[in-house]
N, C-alpha and C positions, 0 to 999 in steps of 0.2 A: 436399814443398812448394815452390815456385815461386821458380825464381833470380830475386834480387833483384840483379843484377850483382856485380861489383868492389867488395869492400871498400875507401869512400875512403884517399888517401892524405892521412896528417897530416904539420903540419910546423910545427915553431915556429921558422921562419930564412923569411919569404916567400921570399929568394931562391936556395932550395934550389928551389924551386916554378920558376925560371927555368932556372936550370940542366940540372932533369930535363925541360924543355920538354912537348912533346904537349898545351896546353893552347890554348885556341881564345878564350875571353873567362874576366874575373875581375870580381867587383863588390868594391871597397876599401870595407870599413866597420870601419877601425881608428878608432882616437882619431883627433881632429879634427886636433893639430899634424903627423900621421903620414901624411895623405892624399897630400897634391901629392910628395911622394919616393917614395913608393910607385907610385903611378900614372905618373911618369915611368918609375919601373924597368921595368915592363909595355908602357909605349908603344917604348921603348927597344929592347924583347923582339919589339916588333910583335904581341902581346899586343890585342885591342879589354880597353876597359879604362872598366868603371864606378866612380864615384866616388858614396860619402854624400853628405848636404849636411857643409858646414859652411863660415865665413870666412876668410880668408888673414888671415898674421900678417902678413906682409908683398906689398907688390907682385911683389917681385923669384918671389915662388913663381908668384904669377900668369903672368908674362912665359915662367917658365922651361916650363912645360904648352904656354904655344902655339909656343914655339920647339921642344920637343921633337917635336911633333905636327906642325910646319912641314916639320922633316928627316926625322922617320923615316915621314910620313903614317898615322901610327897612331892611328884616335878614339879619343876620350874624349867619354862620355854623363856627366853631372852627373844620379844621382837623383834631382834635385828631382820626389817628387809629385805639391805642390801645384800643379805646371803641368801635372795629369791630374785637378784636383778638380772634383767636377758644376759648383759654382755658378760657379768662373773659366772653364771651358770652356762653359758655359750665354751669358756675357756673352762672352766673346769672339766665339761666334759669332755673338749680337746685331751687335758690334761690325762682325762680317766683312760685315753684310748692310747697312753703314749705318742701320741703324737707333739708333745714338747721334750719328749727325753727323758731326762733327769732335773726337775724345778732347781736352778741352785739360789737365784734368786728376786725380789720380787720388792715392789713400793705399794702404796696405800693411802689414803689420808682424807680428809676432813677438809677439804677448801671451798668457804664461803663466804660470800660478803654478807656477813650481819651484823654491819654495825647500827643499823636503825633499831634492830633491834635488843641491840649489848645497851642503846642509849636508853633505852624505856625505865624507866627506874623503877617500874613492876613485876620484872621479866626478870628470870631465875637468870639469865647467863649474864645481866650486871652483874650482882654480885662475883658469882664465878671467875670473870673475866677480869673484874676489881682487884678481888685478894686472892686468887691459884692462881701458881705459875706452872704450865704444863700441858699434857693433850689431854686437854679437859672433854673432850668428844669422841676418841679413840675407833668406837664397833663396827661405824658403817665402813670403816676401809678395814678395819681388821677382822672384823666377823669372816666377810669371803676367801678373806687371804688364810684366815689360817682354817678351814675347810678346805681348802685347795690343798694346804701344806700338811692335813692327815696330827692337825693341831691338838690334843688330848688324845687320838688314834694310833698309837705310831710315830708320832713324834711331840714335839714340846718344846715352849717359848723354852730358853735357858737363861738367857739376861739381856740386861737392857739399857742404855746410855742416852739420854736424850739433855741437849739444848737449845736454849728458846732465844729469839733473838731480843732487841729494847722493842717496847710495846709503846707506838708512837702514832698506830693506823687510827683506833676510836677518838685519841682527841684533836688530829689532826683533821680528821673527819667533822667535827661538833666546831672545831673552831670556822671553821669556811660554810657549815650549815647552821646551825647554831650555837651563835656566840654566847648565848646568856646560860646556856645551858648550866646546870649546876657540877657537873662534872667536867667543864669542858677547859679549865685553868688547870695545865700541866701542877702551876705553883702551888696550887692548894690540894689537887689531887692527883696520885697517880694510879694508873692499870700494873697491877701486876703481873699477867699472864702476855708473853711476848709474841709479836703478830706473831710469828711462826714458829712452833716448836719443832724439832726435828728426833725425831728414836731409831735406834738400831735397834734392832732386837737380832738374835742367837738362837738362832734354834737347836733342836740335838743332834740332828738328821746334819746340820752343818749348813742350811741354808740361812739366811740372813734379808729378815723384811725392813725394809725404812716406813717407818709411818709421819705421816704430817698433817699438823692443824694449824688451821689459817682460817679464821672469820674478823678482822677489823682491819680488809686491806683491800681497795676494789679488784675483784674476779670472780670470772665467771664459775658456777658451780664446777667441782672434781671431786669423783674417789679417787683421784690420780694413781688407778689401776694398772700396773705396769706387772708383767710376767715372764723372765728372762730363765730357759731353759737349755739344754744340749743341742738341741733341734730345733727351738722356735722360741717367737719370743709375741709376745702382746704389747701393746699398747692403748691407753685412754685416748692417751691425747693426740694420738695419729690416727682412731679411729682404726683399729686393722690390729691384723697378725701376719707376720712372718712365716714360711714354712722351709727350713732351708729344703733344698735340692725341688719345691714345690712350686713356691710363688719365685717368681725373677729376680736376681740379686737384688737388690736394693729397694724392692717394692713392697708397699701393705698391702696383704689383699683386706679389703672393706669387710667392718663387720656384718655390712648387708650379704653379703657374699658368704661369706664363713657362717649365716644363721641357716644360707639353704640346706647347707651340706653335713655341719656340726649343733645345729639348735638340740639344745640338752632336750630330755625328755618332758620333762614338767611344760616347759613353753611351748613344746609342740602340742599339747593337750590343753595349755590356756591360749586363750587366744584374745587380749588386752584390747579394748576399746579404749580410744584417746581421753575421753574422761575418766580413767582410773586413776587414782591413786595413785601418785610415784611410778605412774606408767604400769601397776598394775600388780606391784612387788609387794603393796601395802596385803591385795585379798590372797597374795597365794603365804606370805605367812601369818595371819589370822587363820588362814584356812586349814594352817597344817598342826598352827594348836590347837583346832575346835576338834581336828579330824583325830591329836591324841588324848584329847582329852573326851573324846565321846566313845573312843578303843580302848583307852588306861592303859595303852601304850608311852612308851618313852618319847621324849617330844625331841626332833630334830636339832634343835640350839638347845642342851639342854645345863644343868648346876652346875656342871666344870668349865666350861664353856663360858657361862657367862661370867664367871669369877674371872674367868682368865681375861676374857677382855675389857673387864671391869678393873683392872688389877692395872692397866696399862697407865691409868690416870694417875695414880697413887704412885706409882714407878717411877711415872714420868717428873710427877712434882720432885721425889726424892732425889732425883739426878740432877735434875737443874737445880736444886738447892744446894749443892755440895758439887757444884762447877763442872757436872759431866761426870759425873763419877760412877760408874757399874754398878748396876745393882740385879740382885740373883732371885727370878722368877720364882715364887713358888711352885711347887707340884700337886694342886688342887686336886690330884685325883692318886698323889699318895701312892707312886708308881703303877698304878692301872694302867695306864700309857702303854707302858712296855708290850703287854701281853692281848690287848686288842680288849674292846669292851664294847657293852650290848649297846648296840646301834636299834634308831628306831623304826628300821622296815619300809615298808609304803612308799607311794610315788614322790613322799615329801624328801624322801633322805638323803643329806648328803656326805655322807662317810663311805667309806672304804672301811675296811679291817687291813688293811698293807701296813706290816710292820718292816720296817728296815733293816 
């Protein structure tokens, strides 16, 4: 029988991994509220760190990750797989080629029927939806749009306003499907998180980004992608693109046709199989991190990006709690966004150095 290598070491406390040493990189895929502290500890130990997606409970968490990186120089990458979605990268490729003219408005979100997950008493989503009111899971939509808008590299988020609807969907679902569930009776338990949270973000370049979070209503999965420029428009809902003067007036060109001409180079090289997780995005983001760690180069979704995307949650909670009061967005780069920043390079790079 072929030698399959050494038996893996198993630990109950991640800090023992750091104490034992001998590791080059780590993937942090624990509960949302533990990500930032575990990432911080591995970065302090000089280990290339990848973090599963989540929103921040506070801006302090975001700043702490930035400070640790700036003190240690140890990179952290957020594993935002949707940054490598086929549609998102094709649209980005078109924007980079100037086919959209100047992008002025975009939409994104996380619209997913997770009522059964939220009802699981041991699932992390239950406590978050029960106790917090805001955009709890922003990065799947925000990540790709932030890259498209050159956020932290020539542009930045300046302010955010959020509002939430009543929280009715989860308990309506439970009353119809599991009326004896301990969280089904609104007279005894109230969910905090509104069924739909909508946020508007203003960018330094003048663009407006709308973000939607909705996980407790019946709906097909969607990242609600929408990009509008002076010369073209993309709609995930319409499954197409319209380029002014190229496509028939009032007609959406299907994404399958768009791929033939504007497929992103990453997807030209990568041919996903039907069995690939999330259509291939998972492989691409994991491979991007592994390549950065292997070559000791900056990752394509770095700590400043992670802090920015995660901050949407904390800012939206504050805005909702204050009746939609605008919240100023921290500049986690401390001004470096204005003069360009080191980008990762290589085939997985998602950035330009365009300065407005």
